[in-house]
C-alpha positions, -999 to +999 in steps of 0.1 A: -001-001-001+013+035-008+023+059+018-001+088+019+006+126+021-019+142+045-019+181+047-020+202+078-031+238+069-012+266+084-028+297+076-005+327+071-016+361+082+006+394+078+028+386+108+035+349+098+042+361+061+067+386+072+085+359+092+084+337+060+098+364+041+127+370+066+135+333+066+134+333+027+102+309+027+076+332+013+076+311-019+061+282+003+029+300+005-001+291-016-029+313-025-060+299-010-096+313-008-103+349-008-067+360-011-056+341+021-024+323+019-015+287+033+014+266+039+007+227+036+028+206+060+024+170+049+021+139+072+028+104+063+008+077+075+028+071+108+028+108+114-009+111+109-016+084+134+009+096+159-008+132+157-042+118+161-030+098+192-013+127+210-036+155+201-071+140+210-091+168+195-074+164+161-095+146+134-086+130+101-109+142+072-110+109+053-141+118+032-130+149+014-097+166+017-076+139+033-062+164+057-055+166+093-080+191+111-088+207+144-053+209+156-052+236+183-037+268+174-010+264+200+002+233+183-001+247+149+020+275+161+049+251+172+046+236+138+050+269+120+079+278+143+096+247+131+090+256+095+108+289+100+137+275+124+144+245+098+133+264+066+115+233+055+079+219+056+094+184+066+091+191+104+065+168+118+091+141+130+107+170+151+071+184+162+062+147+172+094+145+196+076+170+217+052+145+229 
């Protein structure tokens, strides 16, 4: 069975965009609805399962978007900070080491 790629949506406001620009990562933003910007951090199967285990309120949308939803803002802020620190969207292994 092929390993999946499951997005976590990190919405980018002006403050976050400025941080991304300073880190040279503004190109990672994608235009979303109504001019909002988003960064997609992808989880593999094992990371998805671990996130759902350690963050009880997180849910996996298996019906439509195949994305990981309802991660609390505090946790998403940690993921975003890791993106800035590592200059990469491949940060979920480091994020999951916090649990």
